[in-house]
C-alpha positions as CSV (number, residue, x, y, z in Angstrom):
1,M,110.0,244.8,-68.1
2,P,113.1,246.1,-69.9
3,E,116.4,245.4,-68.3
4,R,118.5,248.0,-66.5
5,G,120.1,250.3,-69.2
6,Q,117.5,249.3,-72.0
7,T,115.5,252.1,-73.6
8,T,111.8,251.7,-74.4
9,E,112.7,251.4,-78.1
10,E,114.8,248.4,-77.4
11,H,112.3,246.7,-75.3
12,R,109.5,247.2,-77.8
13,I,111.5,245.6,-80.8
14,P,110.4,241.9,-81.1
15,R,113.3,239.7,-80.3
16,A,112.7,237.1,-83.2
17,A,113.9,240.0,-85.6
18,E,117.0,241.0,-83.5
19,P,120.2,239.5,-82.5
20,P,120.4,238.5,-78.9
21,G,121.9,240.6,-76.4
22,P,121.1,244.2,-75.0
23,A,124.1,245.7,-77.0
24,A,122.7,244.5,-80.2
25,L,119.3,245.8,-79.3
26,R,120.5,249.2,-78.5
27,R,122.5,249.4,-82.0
28,T,119.4,248.2,-83.8
29,G,116.9,250.3,-82.1
30,A,119.0,253.4,-82.8
31,L,119.3,252.3,-86.4
32,V,115.7,251.5,-86.8
33,T,114.9,255.0,-85.8
34,L,117.3,256.6,-88.3
35,V,115.8,254.3,-91.0
36,L,112.3,255.2,-90.4
37,G,113.2,258.8,-90.3
38,G,114.9,258.3,-93.7
39,L,111.7,256.6,-95.0
40,T,109.4,259.4,-93.8
41,A,111.9,261.9,-95.4
42,V,111.3,260.6,-99.0
43,P,108.1,262.6,-99.6
44,P,109.6,266.0,-98.7
45,L,112.9,265.1,-100.5
46,S,110.8,264.0,-103.7
47,M,108.8,267.3,-103.6
48,D,110.9,269.9,-101.7
49,M,114.0,269.5,-103.6
50,Y,112.2,270.0,-106.7
51,L,110.4,273.3,-105.7
52,P,113.1,275.9,-106.5
53,A,113.2,274.5,-110.1
54,L,109.5,274.9,-110.8
55,P,109.8,278.1,-112.8
56,E,112.7,276.6,-114.6
57,V,110.7,273.5,-115.5
58,T,107.9,275.7,-116.8
59,D,110.3,277.4,-119.2
60,A,112.4,274.3,-120.2
61,L,109.2,272.1,-121.0
62,H,107.2,275.1,-122.6
63,A,104.2,274.3,-120.3
64,P,102.1,276.7,-118.3
65,A,102.6,276.9,-114.4
66,A,99.4,275.2,-113.7
67,T,100.4,272.1,-115.9
68,I,103.9,272.0,-114.0
69,Q,102.0,272.0,-110.7
70,L,100.4,269.0,-111.8
71,T,103.8,267.2,-111.5
72,L,103.5,267.8,-107.7
73,T,99.8,266.8,-107.7
74,A,100.6,263.6,-109.6
75,C,103.4,262.6,-107.1
76,L,100.9,263.2,-104.1
77,L,98.0,261.4,-105.9
78,G,100.6,258.4,-106.4
79,M,101.5,258.4,-102.8
80,A,97.9,258.6,-101.7
81,L,96.7,255.6,-103.9
82,G,99.8,253.5,-103.3
83,Q,99.2,253.4,-99.5
84,L,95.8,251.8,-100.0
85,V,97.8,248.8,-101.6
86,V,100.9,248.7,-99.6
87,G,99.2,249.2,-96.2
88,P,97.2,245.8,-96.4
89,M,100.1,244.0,-98.1
90,S,102.4,245.0,-95.2
91,D,99.6,243.6,-92.8
92,K,99.7,240.3,-94.9
93,W,103.3,239.7,-95.9
94,G,105.0,241.7,-93.1
95,R,106.9,245.0,-93.4
96,R,110.2,244.3,-95.2
97,R,109.2,242.7,-98.6
98,P,106.5,245.5,-99.8
99,L,109.0,248.1,-98.7
100,L,111.9,246.9,-100.7
101,I,109.8,246.4,-103.7
102,G,108.4,249.9,-103.4
103,L,111.9,251.4,-103.1
104,L,113.2,249.6,-106.1
105,V,110.3,251.0,-108.2
106,Y,110.9,254.4,-106.8
107,I,114.5,254.5,-108.0
108,L,113.3,253.4,-111.5
109,A,110.6,256.0,-111.7
110,T,112.9,258.8,-110.4
111,A,115.7,258.0,-112.9
112,I,113.2,258.2,-115.8
113,C,111.9,261.5,-114.5
114,A,115.5,262.9,-115.0
115,F,115.3,262.3,-118.8
116,A,111.5,263.2,-119.3
117,P,111.3,265.2,-122.6
118,T,107.7,266.5,-122.1
119,A,105.5,267.8,-119.2
120,E,103.0,264.9,-119.9
121,L,105.7,262.2,-119.5
122,L,107.1,263.8,-116.4
123,I,103.6,264.0,-114.7
124,G,103.2,260.2,-115.7
125,F,106.4,259.1,-113.9
126,R,105.9,261.5,-111.1
127,L,102.7,259.5,-110.5
128,L,104.6,256.3,-110.5
129,Q,107.4,257.8,-108.2
130,G,104.6,258.7,-105.8
131,L,103.0,255.2,-106.0
132,A,106.2,253.6,-105.2
133,G,107.4,256.1,-102.6
134,A,104.1,255.3,-100.7
135,A,105.6,252.1,-99.4
136,G,108.1,254.2,-97.2
137,I,105.3,256.6,-95.7
138,V,102.8,253.7,-94.8
139,I,105.2,251.1,-93.5
140,A,107.2,253.6,-91.5
141,R,103.9,254.5,-89.6
142,A,102.9,250.8,-89.3
143,I,106.3,249.7,-87.8
144,V,106.0,252.7,-85.3
145,R,102.6,251.1,-84.5
146,D,104.3,247.7,-84.2
147,L,106.7,249.0,-81.6
148,Y,104.8,251.6,-79.5
149,D,101.4,252.5,-77.8
150,G,99.8,255.7,-76.7
151,V,102.0,258.5,-75.3
152,E,105.2,256.7,-76.1
153,M,104.0,256.5,-79.9
154,A,103.3,260.3,-79.8
155,R,106.7,261.0,-78.5
156,F,108.3,258.8,-81.3
157,F,106.3,260.4,-84.0
158,S,107.8,263.8,-82.7
159,T,111.2,262.1,-82.9
160,L,110.6,261.0,-86.4
161,M,109.4,264.6,-87.2
162,L,112.8,265.9,-86.0
163,I,114.5,263.4,-88.3
164,S,112.4,263.7,-91.3
165,G,111.9,267.5,-90.7
166,V,115.5,268.0,-91.6
167,A,114.6,266.9,-95.1
168,P,112.2,270.0,-95.8
169,V,115.0,272.1,-94.4
170,V,117.9,270.8,-96.5
171,A,116.0,269.8,-99.6
172,P,115.1,273.3,-101.1
173,L,118.6,274.3,-100.1
174,I,120.2,271.3,-101.9
175,G,117.8,271.8,-104.7
176,G,118.7,275.5,-105.1
177,Q,122.5,274.5,-105.0
178,V,122.2,271.9,-107.6
179,L,120.6,274.5,-109.9
180,R,123.7,276.4,-109.7
181,F,125.6,273.7,-111.3
182,T,123.1,271.9,-113.6
183,D,119.4,272.0,-114.6
184,W,116.4,270.7,-113.0
185,R,117.0,267.2,-114.2
186,G,120.1,267.1,-112.0
187,I,117.8,267.1,-108.9
188,F,116.1,263.8,-110.0
189,V,119.7,262.3,-110.5
190,V,120.3,263.2,-106.8
191,L,116.9,261.7,-105.6
192,T,117.9,258.6,-107.5
193,G,121.1,258.3,-105.5
194,V,119.1,258.8,-102.3
195,G,116.9,256.1,-103.2
196,I,119.6,253.7,-103.9
197,A,121.3,254.4,-100.5
198,L,118.1,254.0,-98.5
199,T,117.3,250.7,-100.4
200,L,120.6,249.3,-99.3
201,L,120.1,250.4,-95.7
202,V,116.9,248.9,-95.6
203,W,118.0,245.6,-97.1
204,R,121.1,245.2,-94.7
205,R,119.7,246.7,-91.5
206,L,116.0,247.0,-91.1
207,P,114.6,244.1,-89.2
208,E,111.1,242.7,-89.6
209,T,108.7,244.1,-86.8
210,L,105.4,242.2,-87.6
211,A,105.6,238.6,-86.2
212,P,104.2,236.0,-88.4
213,E,101.4,235.1,-86.0
214,K,100.2,238.8,-86.1
215,R,99.8,238.8,-89.9
216,H,96.5,238.8,-91.7
217,S,96.1,235.7,-93.9
218,G,93.2,237.0,-96.0
219,G,93.2,238.9,-99.2
220,T,91.6,241.9,-100.8
221,L,88.2,241.4,-99.4
222,E,89.5,240.9,-95.9
223,A,91.6,244.2,-96.3
224,L,88.5,246.0,-97.5
225,R,86.5,244.7,-94.6
226,T,89.2,245.8,-92.2
227,M,89.1,249.4,-93.7
228,K,85.5,249.4,-93.5
229,S,85.5,248.5,-90.0
230,L,88.1,251.3,-89.3
231,L,86.0,253.9,-91.0
232,A,83.0,252.9,-89.0
233,D,85.1,254.1,-86.0
234,R,83.9,257.7,-85.8
235,V,86.5,259.0,-83.7
236,F,89.2,257.4,-85.8
237,T,87.8,258.9,-88.9
238,G,87.5,262.3,-87.3
239,Y,91.2,262.3,-86.6
240,M,92.0,261.0,-90.1
241,I,89.9,263.7,-91.8
242,A,91.2,266.3,-89.5
243,G,94.9,265.3,-90.2
244,G,94.0,265.4,-93.8
245,F,92.9,268.8,-94.0
246,A,95.7,270.0,-91.8
247,F,98.1,268.2,-94.3
248,A,96.4,269.9,-97.3
249,A,96.9,273.4,-95.7
250,L,100.5,272.4,-95.6
251,F,100.6,271.2,-99.1
252,A,98.9,274.4,-100.4
253,Y,101.9,276.2,-99.0
254,I,104.4,273.7,-100.5
255,S,102.8,273.9,-104.0
256,A,102.2,277.6,-104.1
257,S,105.2,279.1,-102.2
258,P,107.9,278.8,-105.2
259,F,105.5,281.1,-107.4
260,V,104.4,283.3,-104.5
261,I,107.8,284.0,-103.1
262,Q,109.8,284.1,-106.4
263,E,107.4,285.3,-108.9
264,I,105.2,287.6,-106.8
265,Y,107.7,289.0,-104.3
266,G,110.8,288.6,-106.7
267,A,113.0,286.6,-104.3
268,S,115.7,284.5,-105.8
269,P,115.8,280.7,-105.6
270,Q,118.4,280.7,-102.9
271,T,116.2,283.1,-100.9
272,F,113.2,280.9,-101.3
273,S,115.1,277.8,-100.3
274,L,116.3,279.9,-97.1
275,L,112.8,281.0,-96.2
276,F,111.5,277.4,-96.7
277,G,114.3,276.2,-94.6
278,V,113.4,278.5,-91.8
279,N,109.7,277.6,-91.9
280,S,110.6,273.9,-91.7
281,V,112.9,274.7,-88.6
282,G,109.8,276.1,-86.9
283,L,107.8,272.9,-87.9
284,I,110.5,270.8,-86.3
285,A,110.8,273.0,-83.1
286,A,107.2,272.7,-82.5
287,G,107.3,268.9,-83.1
288,Q,110.0,268.7,-80.5
289,L,108.1,271.0,-78.1
290,N,105.2,268.5,-78.5
291,G,107.2,265.4,-78.0
292,K,109.7,266.3,-75.3
293,V,107.6,268.9,-73.2
294,L,103.9,268.5,-73.8
295,V,103.1,264.9,-74.4
296,G,102.6,263.2,-71.1
297,R,102.0,266.6,-69.3
298,V,99.1,267.9,-71.5
299,S,96.3,266.1,-73.2
300,L,97.0,265.2,-76.8
301,N,93.7,266.5,-77.7
302,K,94.4,269.9,-76.1
303,V,97.7,270.0,-77.9
304,L,96.0,269.2,-81.3
305,A,93.3,271.7,-80.6
306,S,96.0,274.3,-80.0
307,G,97.8,273.5,-83.3
308,L,94.7,273.6,-85.4
309,T,93.7,276.9,-83.7
310,A,97.1,278.4,-84.5
311,I,96.9,277.1,-88.3
312,T,93.4,278.8,-88.6
313,V,94.8,282.2,-87.1
314,A,97.8,282.2,-89.5
315,A,95.8,281.4,-92.6
316,T,93.3,284.3,-91.7
317,A,96.2,286.6,-91.3
318,L,97.6,285.5,-94.6
319,L,94.4,285.9,-96.4
320,L,93.9,289.6,-95.1
321,M,97.6,290.4,-96.1
322,T,97.5,288.8,-99.5
323,S,94.2,290.4,-100.4
324,G,95.5,294.0,-99.8
325,V,93.3,294.9,-96.6
326,F,96.7,296.1,-95.0
327,G,97.9,297.3,-98.4
328,D,101.2,296.3,-99.8
329,V,102.8,294.5,-96.9
330,G,105.7,293.1,-98.8
331,L,107.5,289.7,-98.3
332,F,108.4,289.8,-94.7
333,P,104.9,289.8,-93.1
334,V,103.7,287.2,-95.5
335,A,106.8,285.0,-94.6
336,A,106.0,285.5,-91.0
337,G,102.4,284.3,-91.4
338,L,103.8,281.3,-93.3
339,F,106.3,280.5,-90.3
340,V,103.5,280.4,-87.8
341,L,101.3,278.2,-90.0
342,M,104.2,275.8,-90.7
343,S,105.1,275.7,-87.1
344,A,101.7,274.9,-85.8
345,M,101.7,271.8,-88.1
346,G,104.3,270.2,-85.6
347,L,101.6,270.4,-83.0
348,A,98.7,269.2,-85.1
349,M,100.0,266.4,-87.5
350,P,102.0,264.0,-85.0
351,N,99.0,264.0,-82.6
352,T,96.3,263.4,-85.1
353,Q,98.3,260.2,-86.3
354,S,99.0,259.2,-82.7
355,L,95.4,259.5,-81.5
356,A,94.1,257.7,-84.6
357,L,96.6,254.8,-84.5
358,T,96.1,254.1,-80.7
359,R,92.6,252.8,-81.7
360,T,94.1,250.4,-84.2
361,P,96.6,248.0,-82.8
362,H,94.9,245.2,-84.8
363,A,95.4,246.6,-88.3
364,A,98.3,249.1,-88.1
365,G,99.0,248.8,-91.8
366,S,95.4,249.3,-93.1
367,A,95.0,252.3,-90.5
368,S,98.3,253.9,-91.7
369,A,97.1,253.5,-95.3
370,L,93.9,255.2,-94.6
371,L,95.7,258.0,-92.8
372,G,98.1,258.6,-95.5
373,T,95.6,258.1,-98.3
374,T,93.2,260.7,-96.9
375,S,96.0,263.2,-96.3
376,F,97.5,262.9,-99.8
377,L,94.1,262.7,-101.6
378,I,92.8,265.9,-99.9
379,G,96.4,267.5,-100.6
380,A,96.1,266.5,-104.1
381,I,92.7,268.1,-104.6
382,A,93.8,271.3,-102.8
383,S,97.1,271.7,-104.8
384,P,95.9,272.8,-108.2
385,L,93.4,275.4,-106.5
386,V,96.3,277.4,-105.4
387,G,96.9,278.5,-109.0
388,I,93.4,278.9,-110.3
389,A,93.8,282.6,-110.5
390,G,97.1,282.7,-112.2
391,E,100.6,283.5,-111.0
392,D,100.2,287.1,-110.0
393,T,98.2,286.6,-106.7
394,A,98.7,284.7,-103.5
395,V,95.0,284.9,-102.3
396,P,93.9,281.4,-103.7
397,M,96.9,279.9,-101.5
398,A,95.6,281.8,-98.5
399,V,91.8,280.9,-99.2
400,V,92.7,277.2,-99.5
401,Q,94.6,277.1,-96.4
402,L,91.9,278.8,-94.4
403,V,89.3,276.5,-95.7
404,C,91.3,273.4,-94.9
405,A,91.9,274.7,-91.4
406,V,88.3,275.5,-90.7
407,A,87.3,272.0,-92.1
408,A,90.0,270.4,-89.8
409,I,88.5,272.0,-86.7
410,A,85.1,271.1,-87.8
411,C,86.1,267.4,-88.1
412,F,88.0,267.4,-84.8
413,V,85.0,268.9,-82.9
414,G,82.2,267.4,-84.7
415,L,83.6,263.7,-85.1
416,C,86.3,263.2,-82.4
417,R,84.3,265.0,-79.7
418,P,87.3,265.3,-77.4
419,W,85.2,266.4,-74.3
420,Q,83.5,263.0,-74.4
421,Q,86.7,260.9,-74.2
422,R,87.9,259.5,-71.0
423,P,91.2,261.1,-69.7
424,T,93.1,258.1,-70.0
425,E,91.5,257.1,-73.4
426,E,94.5,258.5,-75.5
427,A,96.9,256.1,-73.9
428,D,95.1,252.8,-73.3
429,H,93.2,251.9,-76.6
């Protein structure tokens, strides 16, 4: 049992990785929380700071919008594939070493993006940036699984959503302000600085959370066997795919919104950044409602079902508005629909991860890799589809979001079958 005055976070951190004493444990526990938040903030920083600059990049590199949107897809695809490699590596060698290597490569790739002379070269190094950035995503989730179980894990994921959720709020705002003083290349210079700062923090302050006796000694074949056994778990696979489709609906918004809000509705980059920030605040607020109020009082499956339902309703409303069923509705109603959709993500995404990872205490790295890879692959497929009809209509964005939302509900109902699960099953796997 934890000593009087210790938090659950402190109690869960392995003592072998910590200086002795409750005070040191408290300091390290809080710092680990902040570092994990920083690692999970790398993807939204890498993508969202860049969003206000997409129209400018289109002009500067003399490339069509669909080609420039591939710079987002490439980064997303890299983050998907990288997790398949880094996840099993972290189960074999521990969390710190693969994480530091990934961060160093991320710094190099981001710096090169700042000087890319062509769209093709930018796409290539955005792919490398995503491959390296995958280390932060997958290892942060694996560390959470090292330290927490069940309801506690769901609460901690909601805390991470608060910390990492600040990134989508401030990233477009920072990107918009950077564009006032320099061009789009300056955004990648800022991201390079963020990568350097986070690498130094991890190097000096993040303890190893996977004890040597819990590591897997096998190679690639064992990693593949582990992933195969995880995929054989129907319920785990259901949560994994449902979370992937929910993420794809979110990423359809991320990749399409700069063109929808700025090109179709005529908003400035600063107005777009403000609206994007407001939507991110909704996601954070819903995540905190999930972690601080609902978790422990309401079944995680019920909260997840509510989130997926809200996403579907919002996507339906957006399709009706953008297709002209209600006439020319203007920016405000569309922004309201996007706000509801984004906020509902705060109820859906933490709980798909928590419910899936509670089933995999023996292979947190590989499970985290599968969760992340699925989400990013589905998102990478959905991203180009939002621009398939050109830059003058938002209908493809709404169609992609609705299809993804319906698919997520179908996977949740058809594979997870929450009504068949025991009431205590969420917390005791």
